[in-house]
DOVODO-707404 format. One record per atom (N, C-alpha, C): atom name; residue in three letters; x, y, z; residue number from 1. Coordinates in pm, 1 decimal. Layout:
// DOVODO-707404
+------+------+----------+----------+----------+-----+
! site ! code !       px !       py !       pz ! pos !
+------+------+----------+----------+----------+-----+
!   CA !  ala !        X !        Y !        Z ! NUM !
...
+------+------+----------+----------+----------+-----+
***
This chain:
// DOVODO-707404
+------+------+----------+----------+----------+-----+
! site ! code !       px !       py !       pz ! pos !
+------+------+----------+----------+----------+-----+
!    N !  met !   3437.4 !  -6455.9 !   2761.9 !   1 !
!   CA !  met !   3381.9 !  -6328.1 !   2804.2 !   1 !
!    C !  met !   3310.2 !  -6353.2 !   2944.2 !   1 !
!    N !  thr !   3381.8 !  -6252.5 !   3051.8 !   2 !
!   CA !  thr !   3330.2 !  -6294.2 !   3187.1 !   2 !
!    C !  thr !   3225.5 !  -6186.5 !   3214.2 !   2 !
!    N !  leu !   3107.5 !  -6190.9 !   3272.7 !   3 !
!   CA !  leu !   3007.5 !  -6080.6 !   3336.4 !   3 !
!    C !  leu !   3031.8 !  -6055.2 !   3440.4 !   3 !
!    N !  ser !   3083.4 !  -5967.7 !   3510.1 !   4 !
!   CA !  ser !   3080.7 !  -5921.2 !   3619.2 !   4 !
!    C !  ser !   2997.3 !  -5832.7 !   3690.0 !   4 !
!    N !  ile !   2997.4 !  -5810.1 !   3796.5 !   5 !
!   CA !  ile !   2861.7 !  -5728.7 !   3883.9 !   5 !
!    C !  ile !   2944.4 !  -5555.9 !   3802.3 !   5 !
!    N !  phe !   3083.7 !  -5541.3 !   3822.1 !   6 !
!   CA !  phe !   3123.4 !  -5423.6 !   3770.7 !   6 !
!    C !  phe !   3030.9 !  -5378.8 !   3645.9 !   6 !
!    N !  asp !   3078.0 !  -5494.1 !   3562.6 !   7 !
!   CA !  asp !   3052.1 !  -5460.5 !   3428.5 !   7 !
!    C !  asp !   2877.8 !  -5417.2 !   3413.5 !   7 !
!    N !  leu !   2795.2 !  -5521.3 !   3487.2 !   8 !
!   CA !  leu !   2659.5 !  -5454.0 !   3505.7 !   8 !
!    C !  leu !   2629.5 !  -5327.1 !   3587.1 !   8 !
!    N !  phe !   2680.6 !  -5260.5 !   3653.4 !   9 !
!   CA !  phe !   2677.4 !  -5170.0 !   3746.7 !   9 !
!    C !  phe !   2716.5 !  -5026.9 !   3666.0 !   9 !
!    N !  phe !   2815.8 !  -5066.7 !   3539.8 !  10 !
!   CA !  phe !   2883.7 !  -4958.9 !   3464.6 !  10 !
!    C !  phe !   2773.9 !  -4942.5 !   3349.1 !  10 !
!    N !  thr !   2745.0 !  -5079.7 !   3300.6 !  11 !
!   CA !  thr !   2610.9 !  -5063.4 !   3177.3 !  11 !
!    C !  thr !   2516.4 !  -4970.6 !   3228.6 !  11 !
!    N !  met !   2450.5 !  -5003.4 !   3359.6 !  12 !
!   CA !  met !   2349.0 !  -4947.4 !   3409.6 !  12 !
!    C !  met !   2355.9 !  -4788.6 !   3424.0 !  12 !
!    N !  phe !   2492.9 !  -4767.9 !   3486.5 !  13 !
!   CA !  phe !   2498.9 !  -4618.4 !   3462.1 !  13 !
!    C !  phe !   2532.0 !  -4547.5 !   3368.3 !  13 !
!    N !  gly !   2576.1 !  -4605.4 !   3288.2 !  14 !
!   CA !  gly !   2575.8 !  -4541.7 !   3141.8 !  14 !
!    C !  gly !   2468.1 !  -4554.8 !   3074.8 !  14 !
!    N !  tyr !   2353.8 !  -4620.1 !   3091.2 !  15 !
!   CA !  tyr !   2229.9 !  -4598.5 !   3041.5 !  15 !
!    C !  tyr !   2168.7 !  -4457.0 !   3130.0 !  15 !
!    N !  ala !   2154.1 !  -4503.2 !   3250.1 !  16 !
!   CA !  ala !   2085.0 !  -4387.5 !   3339.8 !  16 !
!    C !  ala !   2134.6 !  -4261.2 !   3299.6 !  16 !
!    N !  trp !   2316.5 !  -4226.5 !   3274.1 !  17 !
!   CA !  trp !   2343.0 !  -4104.2 !   3239.1 !  17 !
!    C !  trp !   2265.6 !  -4075.7 !   3079.2 !  17 !
!    N !  asn !   2284.3 !  -4149.4 !   3005.6 !  18 !
!   CA !  asn !   2236.6 !  -4132.0 !   2878.2 !  18 !
!    C !  asn !   2093.5 !  -4101.5 !   2865.6 !  18 !
!    N !  leu !   1998.9 !  -4138.9 !   2955.8 !  19 !
!   CA !  leu !   1855.2 !  -4097.7 !   2951.0 !  19 !
!    C !  leu !   1880.6 !  -3980.4 !   3041.8 !  19 !
!    N !  leu !   1943.8 !  -3928.2 !   3131.6 !  20 !
!   CA !  leu !   1956.5 !  -3800.3 !   3233.3 !  20 !
!    C !  leu !   1986.2 !  -3680.0 !   3126.0 !  20 !
!    N !  ser !   2089.2 !  -3741.8 !   3055.2 !  21 !
!   CA !  ser !   2133.1 !  -3612.0 !   2951.3 !  21 !
!    C !  ser !   2054.5 !  -3605.2 !   2844.4 !  21 !
!    N !  trp !   1985.2 !  -3692.5 !   2810.4 !  22 !
!   CA !  trp !   1863.5 !  -3708.5 !   2709.5 !  22 !
!    C !  trp !   1756.0 !  -3616.4 !   2767.4 !  22 !
!    N !  val !   1717.2 !  -3630.9 !   2863.8 !  23 !
!   CA !  val !   1610.7 !  -3536.7 !   2939.9 !  23 !
!    C !  val !   1655.0 !  -3398.7 !   2967.6 !  23 !
!    N !  ala !   1772.4 !  -3401.1 !   2983.7 !  24 !
!   CA !  ala !   1802.0 !  -3269.3 !   3029.9 !  24 !
!    C !  ala !   1839.7 !  -3173.8 !   2886.5 !  24 !
!    N !  asp !   1883.7 !  -3228.0 !   2771.2 !  25 !
!   CA !  asp !   1905.6 !  -3179.7 !   2654.9 !  25 !
!    C !  asp !   1750.0 !  -3156.8 !   2603.5 !  25 !
!    N !  leu !   1674.5 !  -3204.5 !   2613.9 !  26 !
!   CA !  leu !   1490.2 !  -3222.5 !   2597.7 !  26 !
!    C !  leu !   1473.7 !  -3075.4 !   2673.3 !  26 !
!    N !  ser !   1472.2 !  -3072.7 !   2794.4 !  27 !
!   CA !  ser !   1444.1 !  -2984.4 !   2849.8 !  27 !
!    C !  ser !   1502.8 !  -2834.0 !   2837.7 !  27 !
!    N !  leu !   1632.3 !  -2826.8 !   2808.1 !  28 !
!   CA !  leu !   1692.6 !  -2719.1 !   2785.9 !  28 !
!    C !  leu !   1657.7 !  -2676.0 !   2615.9 !  28 !
!    N !  arg !   1623.9 !  -2791.0 !   2539.6 !  29 !
!   CA !  arg !   1561.9 !  -2713.7 !   2384.9 !  29 !
!    C !  arg !   1441.2 !  -2625.6 !   2420.8 !  29 !
!    N !  phe !   1342.6 !  -2733.5 !   2473.1 !  30 !
!   CA !  phe !   1212.1 !  -2674.0 !   2486.0 !  30 !
!    C !  phe !   1207.9 !  -2538.1 !   2564.6 !  30 !
!    N !  phe !   1260.7 !  -2535.9 !   2685.4 !  31 !
!   CA !  phe !   1274.7 !  -2404.2 !   2759.4 !  31 !
!    C !  phe !   1344.8 !  -2285.1 !   2672.6 !  31 !
!    N !  gly !   1440.5 !  -2328.6 !   2574.6 !  32 !
!   CA !  gly !   1503.3 !  -2241.8 !   2512.5 !  32 !
!    C !  gly !   1390.5 !  -2175.3 !   2434.1 !  32 !
!    N !  ala !   1333.6 !  -2273.6 !   2334.2 !  33 !
!   CA !  ala !   1183.3 !  -2256.9 !   2237.8 !  33 !
!    C !  ala !   1102.6 !  -2167.4 !   2304.9 !  33 !
!    N !  val !   1076.3 !  -2213.9 !   2453.7 !  34 !
!   CA !  val !    974.8 !  -2108.7 !   2487.7 !  34 !
!    C !  val !   1024.3 !  -1988.3 !   2501.6 !  34 !
!    N !  phe !   1166.0 !  -1941.9 !   2589.1 !  35 !
!   CA !  phe !   1206.1 !  -1842.6 !   2594.0 !  35 !
!    C !  phe !   1242.0 !  -1755.3 !   2458.7 !  35 !
!    N !  asn !   1264.1 !  -1813.3 !   2357.8 !  36 !
!   CA !  asn !   1278.8 !  -1765.5 !   2188.2 !  36 !
!    C !  asn !   1155.3 !  -1730.4 !   2148.7 !  36 !
!    N !  phe !   1061.0 !  -1817.1 !   2167.9 !  37 !
!   CA !  phe !    893.6 !  -1765.3 !   2127.1 !  37 !
!    C !  phe !    850.0 !  -1600.4 !   2214.5 !  37 !
!    N !  gly !    905.4 !  -1648.9 !   2327.7 !  38 !
!   CA !  gly !    824.8 !  -1548.1 !   2425.3 !  38 !
!    C !  gly !    910.6 !  -1408.7 !   2404.5 !  38 !
!    N !  met !   1028.5 !  -1406.5 !   2347.6 !  39 !
!   CA !  met !   1121.8 !  -1283.5 !   2336.0 !  39 !
!    C !  met !   1069.8 !  -1221.4 !   2187.5 !  39 !
!    N !  arg !   1023.7 !  -1332.0 !   2096.1 !  40 !
!   CA !  arg !    975.1 !  -1262.0 !   1964.3 !  40 !
!    C !  arg !    845.5 !  -1236.1 !   1998.9 !  40 !
!    N !  ala !    761.6 !  -1253.6 !   2058.5 !  41 !
!   CA !  ala !    602.2 !  -1222.3 !   2073.4 !  41 !
!    C !  ala !    649.5 !  -1070.6 !   2163.1 !  41 !
!    N !  leu !    708.3 !  -1045.2 !   2226.9 !  42 !
!   CA !  leu !    711.7 !   -932.3 !   2301.3 !  42 !
!    C !  leu !    786.3 !   -823.5 !   2233.5 !  42 !
!    N !  gly !    920.5 !   -886.9 !   2121.4 !  43 !
!   CA !  gly !    949.2 !   -806.5 !   2041.5 !  43 !
!    C !  gly !    810.6 !   -755.7 !   1959.1 !  43 !
!    N !  ala !    751.2 !   -826.0 !   1896.6 !  44 !
!   CA !  ala !    659.9 !   -789.9 !   1801.2 !  44 !
!    C !  ala !    562.4 !   -707.5 !   1876.7 !  44 !
!    N !  ile !    522.3 !   -730.2 !   1974.0 !  45 !
!   CA !  ile !    390.2 !   -632.2 !   2067.3 !  45 !
!    C !  ile !    475.1 !   -479.8 !   2079.7 !  45 !
!    N !  leu !    626.1 !   -463.9 !   2131.3 !  46 !
!   CA !  leu !    708.3 !   -366.1 !   2124.1 !  46 !
!    C !  leu !    686.5 !   -269.3 !   1992.1 !  46 !
!    N !  asp !    726.3 !   -390.6 !   1878.3 !  47 !
!   CA !  asp !    729.6 !   -329.0 !   1744.1 !  47 !
!    C !  asp !    603.8 !   -249.9 !   1697.3 !  47 !
!    N !  leu !    470.8 !   -350.4 !   1708.4 !  48 !
!   CA !  leu !    360.0 !   -293.8 !   1709.2 !  48 !
!    C !  leu !    312.4 !   -143.6 !   1784.7 !  48 !
!    N !  met !    381.2 !   -118.9 !   1928.5 !  49 !
!   CA !  met !    378.3 !     -8.1 !   1969.6 !  49 !
!    C !  met !    397.1 !    103.2 !   1933.7 !  49 !
!    N !  leu !    555.2 !     80.8 !   1901.8 !  50 !
!   CA !  leu !    639.3 !    210.6 !   1871.7 !  50 !
!    C !  leu !    652.4 !    216.9 !   1722.6 !  50 !
!    N !  thr !    582.8 !    179.1 !   1659.6 !  51 !
!   CA !  thr !    596.0 !    167.2 !   1502.7 !  51 !
!    C !  thr !    558.8 !    301.5 !   1426.0 !  51 !
!    N !  pro !    458.6 !    342.7 !   1519.4 !  52 !
!   CA !  pro !    441.8 !    503.8 !   1470.2 !  52 !
!    C !  pro !    558.8 !    602.8 !   1497.7 !  52 !
!    N !  phe !    624.2 !    576.8 !   1587.6 !  53 !
!   CA !  phe !    740.4 !    667.4 !   1642.5 !  53 !
!    C !  phe !    873.7 !    620.5 !   1572.5 !  53 !
!    N !  thr !    861.0 !    488.1 !   1525.1 !  54 !
!   CA !  thr !   1014.8 !    461.5 !   1448.6 !  54 !
!    C !  thr !   1009.8 !    486.8 !   1342.0 !  54 !
!    N !  arg !    860.4 !    481.7 !   1220.5 !  55 !
!   CA !  arg !    824.0 !    524.1 !   1087.5 !  55 !
!    C !  arg !    886.8 !    653.8 !   1052.7 !  55 !
!    N !  gly !    868.3 !    759.9 !   1176.8 !  56 !
!   CA !  gly !    912.1 !    894.7 !   1116.4 !  56 !
!    C !  gly !   1063.7 !    899.1 !   1181.3 !  56 !
!    N !  leu !   1114.5 !    816.6 !   1287.1 !  57 !
!   CA !  leu !   1249.8 !    850.4 !   1313.4 !  57 !
!    C !  leu !   1321.1 !    767.3 !   1179.9 !  57 !
!    N !  asp !   1273.5 !    641.5 !   1090.5 !  58 !
!   CA !  asp !   1354.6 !    621.6 !   1002.7 !  58 !
!    C !  asp !   1366.3 !    711.2 !    888.2 !  58 !
!    N !  trp !   1270.3 !    797.1 !    861.0 !  59 !
!   CA !  trp !   1215.4 !    867.8 !    768.2 !  59 !
!    C !  trp !   1290.7 !    984.6 !    795.9 !  59 !
!    N !  leu !   1341.4 !   1023.5 !    902.5 !  60 !
!   CA !  leu !   1391.9 !   1153.2 !    935.9 !  60 !
!    C !  leu !   1543.4 !   1108.0 !    904.4 !  60 !
!    N !  trp !   1608.7 !    987.7 !    963.2 !  61 !
!   CA !  trp !   1705.2 !    961.2 !    983.6 !  61 !
!    C !  trp !   1759.1 !    890.2 !    826.6 !  61 !
!    N !  asp !   1712.0 !    939.1 !    714.8 !  62 !
!   CA !  asp !   1713.9 !    858.9 !    622.4 !  62 !
!    C !  asp !   1790.1 !    983.1 !    546.1 !  62 !
!    N !  cys !   1890.7 !   1009.0 !    552.7 !  63 !
!   CA !  cys !   1990.4 !   1167.5 !    501.5 !  63 !
!    C !  cys !   1978.6 !   1120.6 !    350.0 !  63 !
!    N !  gly !   2002.3 !    999.3 !    299.0 !  64 !
!   CA !  gly !   2043.3 !    992.7 !    187.7 !  64 !
!    C !  gly !   1906.4 !   1034.9 !    106.9 !  64 !
!    N !  gly !   1804.7 !   1033.3 !    119.5 !  65 !
!   CA !  gly !   1689.9 !   1083.9 !     75.4 !  65 !
!    C !  gly !   1637.5 !   1210.1 !     85.7 !  65 !
!    N !  leu !   1700.8 !   1276.3 !    163.7 !  66 !
!   CA !  leu !   1637.6 !   1404.8 !    178.6 !  66 !
!    C !  leu !   1738.5 !   1508.7 !    120.4 !  66 !
!    N !  asp !   1698.1 !   1562.7 !     10.4 !  67 !
!   CA !  asp !   1805.3 !   1690.2 !    -20.7 !  67 !
!    C !  asp !   1800.2 !   1800.0 !     48.6 !  67 !
!    N !  leu !   1839.6 !   1919.2 !     -5.9 !  68 !
!   CA !  leu !   1784.3 !   2035.2 !     66.8 !  68 !
!    C !  leu !   1647.6 !   2102.5 !     60.3 !  68 !
!    N !  lys !   1559.8 !   2066.5 !    -14.1 !  69 !
!   CA !  lys !   1440.2 !   2120.5 !     -4.8 !  69 !
!    C !  lys !   1372.1 !   2009.4 !     87.9 !  69 !
!    N !  gly !   1408.8 !   1865.0 !    112.9 !  70 !
!   CA !  gly !   1344.8 !   1784.0 !    169.1 !  70 !
!    C !  gly !   1387.7 !   1857.2 !    330.4 !  70 !
!    N !  ile !   1519.0 !   1886.3 !    326.4 !  71 !
!   CA !  ile !   1540.6 !   1930.1 !    504.8 !  71 !
!    C !  ile !   1485.2 !   2084.3 !    505.3 !  71 !
!    N !  phe !   1418.1 !   2139.8 !    416.8 !  72 !
!   CA !  phe !   1348.9 !   2253.4 !    447.9 !  72 !
!    C !  phe !   1224.0 !   2234.6 !    474.8 !  72 !
!    N !  ala !   1152.3 !   2122.7 !    410.6 !  73 !
!   CA !  ala !    994.0 !   2125.8 !    427.3 !  73 !
!    C !  ala !   1020.9 !   2053.4 !    552.2 !  73 !
!    N !  val !   1078.6 !   1980.8 !    628.6 !  74 !
!   CA !  val !   1087.2 !   1939.8 !    737.2 !  74 !
!    C !  val !   1087.8 !   2022.4 !    881.1 !  74 !
!    N !  ile !   1177.9 !   2122.5 !    835.2 !  75 !
!   CA !  ile !   1201.2 !   2229.3 !    931.9 !  75 !
!    C !  ile !   1082.0 !   2345.0 !    922.4 !  75 !
!    N !  met !   1024.4 !   2334.1 !    842.8 !  76 !
!   CA !  met !    927.7 !   2428.7 !    801.0 !  76 !
!    C !  met !    786.1 !   2372.7 !    877.7 !  76 !
!    N !  trp !    768.9 !   2201.4 !    864.2 !  77 !
!   CA !  trp !    657.7 !   2135.6 !    935.0 !  77 !
!    C !  trp !    686.9 !   2153.7 !   1100.9 !  77 !
!    N !  val !    783.6 !   2134.1 !   1101.2 !  78 !
!   CA !  val !    823.1 !   2127.1 !   1265.9 !  78 !
!    C !  val !    809.5 !   2287.5 !   1319.9 !  78 !
!    N !  leu !    844.7 !   2376.9 !   1267.0 !  79 !
!   CA !  leu !    802.4 !   2473.7 !   1306.2 !  79 !
!    C !  leu !    631.0 !   2513.7 !   1306.6 !  79 !
!    N !  leu !    578.2 !   2484.3 !   1203.1 !  80 !
!   CA !  leu !    452.7 !   2482.0 !   1164.6 !  80 !
!    C !  leu !    355.1 !   2437.3 !   1324.9 !  80 !
!    N !  ile !    396.0 !   2287.4 !   1349.2 !  81 !
!   CA !  ile !    378.0 !   2216.1 !   1447.3 !  81 !
!    C !  ile !    381.1 !   2330.1 !   1583.0 !  81 !
!    N !  ala !    493.5 !   2368.7 !   1603.4 !  82 !
!   CA !  ala !    506.0 !   2440.5 !   1707.1 !  82 !
!    C !  ala !    434.9 !   2567.2 !   1712.9 !  82 !
!    N !  cys !    408.6 !   2635.6 !   1634.6 !  83 !
!   CA !  cys !    363.8 !   2762.1 !   1625.6 !  83 !
!    C !  cys !    185.9 !   2710.2 !   1656.6 !  83 !
!    N !  ala !    137.3 !   2616.6 !   1611.2 !  84 !
!   CA !  ala !     34.8 !   2539.9 !   1659.6 !  84 !
!    C !  ala !     21.9 !   2520.9 !   1801.4 !  84 !
!    N !  leu !    109.7 !   2456.9 !   1824.9 !  85 !
!   CA !  leu !    121.9 !   2432.4 !   2002.2 !  85 !
!    C !  leu !    100.2 !   2549.0 !   2042.6 !  85 !
!    N !  val !    170.3 !   2656.2 !   2066.7 !  86 !
!   CA !  val !    199.0 !   2750.5 !   2101.5 !  86 !
!    C !  val !     37.2 !   2827.2 !   2090.7 !  86 !
!    N !  ala !     -4.6 !   2841.0 !   2001.6 !  87 !
!   CA !  ala !   -147.2 !   2911.0 !   1969.0 !  87 !
!    C !  ala !   -259.5 !   2855.5 !   2028.1 !  87 !
!    N !  ala !   -244.1 !   2712.8 !   2059.4 !  88 !
!   CA !  ala !   -314.3 !   2615.4 !   2152.9 !  88 !
!    C !  ala !   -347.9 !   2663.3 !   2281.0 !  88 !
!    N !  leu !   -199.4 !   2640.5 !   2350.7 !  89 !
!   CA !  leu !   -163.8 !   2683.8 !   2459.1 !  89 !
!    C !  leu !   -212.3 !   2827.1 !   2503.7 !  89 !
!    N !  ala !   -193.8 !   2918.2 !   2417.3 !  90 !
!   CA !  ala !   -218.4 !   3073.1 !   2438.6 !  90 !
!    C !  ala !   -390.3 !   3085.8 !   2420.1 !  90 !
!    N !  leu !   -461.2 !   3006.3 !   2371.5 !  91 !
!   CA !  leu !   -613.7 !   3016.0 !   2338.1 !  91 !
!    C !  leu !   -641.7 !   2928.9 !   2475.2 !  91 !
!    N !  gly !   -603.8 !   2822.8 !   2509.2 !  92 !
!   CA !  gly !   -610.8 !   2754.5 !   2639.6 !  92 !
!    C !  gly !   -628.9 !   2847.6 !   2755.4 !  92 !
!    N !  ser !   -522.9 !   2942.2 !   2795.5 !  93 !
!   CA !  ser !   -484.5 !   3020.9 !   2895.6 !  93 !
!    C !  ser !   -565.5 !   3128.9 !   2902.9 !  93 !
!    N !  asn !   -643.9 !   3160.2 !   2746.3 !  94 !
!   CA !  asn !   -689.1 !   3303.6 !   2759.8 !  94 !
!    C !  asn !   -862.8 !   3241.8 !   2801.5 !  94 !
!    N !  val !   -884.3 !   3117.4 !   2765.6 !  95 !
!   CA !  val !  -1046.3 !   3055.4 !   2804.6 !  95 !
!    C !  val !  -1024.4 !   3042.2 !   2958.5 !  95 !
!    N !  tyr !   -934.1 !   2982.1 !   3007.8 !  96 !
!   CA !  tyr !   -912.1 !   2951.4 !   3145.7 !  96 !
!    C !  tyr !   -909.2 !   3069.8 !   3245.2 !  96 !
!    N !  arg !   -840.3 !   3194.2 !   3168.1 !  97 !
!   CA !  arg !   -834.6 !   3297.4 !   3255.3 !  97 !
!    C !  arg !   -988.5 !   3357.5 !   3243.6 !  97 !
!    N !  arg !  -1079.4 !   3406.4 !   3155.2 !  98 !
!   CA !  arg !  -1181.4 !   3403.5 !   3114.0 !  98 !
!    C !  arg !  -1281.1 !   3354.8 !   3216.1 !  98 !
!    N !  tyr !  -1246.5 !   3221.9 !   3205.3 !  99 !
!   CA !  tyr !  -1351.7 !   3159.1 !   3321.6 !  99 !
!    C !  tyr !  -1334.7 !   3163.6 !   3446.0 !  99 !
!    N !  arg !  -1187.4 !   3159.9 !   3483.9 ! 100 !
!   CA !  arg !  -1173.7 !   3220.5 !   3668.0 ! 100 !
!    C !  arg !  -1229.6 !   3342.8 !   3678.9 ! 100 !
!    N !  ser !  -1206.3 !   3455.0 !   3596.4 ! 101 !
!   CA !  ser !  -1284.1 !   3575.5 !   3626.4 ! 101 !
!    C !  ser !  -1437.6 !   3566.6 !   3639.3 ! 101 !
!    N !  arg !  -1503.7 !   3509.9 !   3574.0 ! 102 !
!   CA !  arg !  -1612.2 !   3517.8 !   3562.2 ! 102 !
!    C !  arg !  -1643.9 !   3439.0 !   3705.6 ! 102 !
!    N !  met !  -1601.8 !   3371.9 !   3751.2 ! 103 !
!   CA !  met !  -1668.3 !   3307.0 !   3874.4 ! 103 !
!    C !  met !  -1639.7 !   3383.4 !   4008.0 ! 103 !
+------+------+----------+----------+----------+-----+
***
């Protein structure tokens, strides 16, 4: 078996290519893991912030759990909240009008 300069260069380039591909694979795995962790953390923060809204929507969208009595109760609660909001706005308007008339 003869060892030529070409065999030496091909062997060295092979080792360099294996090292380069190993470093690239390691860096891609690292940055992929960091990106995945960041997206999971962002998802957890958004889930924590939006949980009060999504729980109510999940409860409303669970149509199998709502019978006619449940739908009627939800409609009555929505109407009660709307009436309370209108009453609060009317009271605020009256108080503001009286405050403006005294000035």
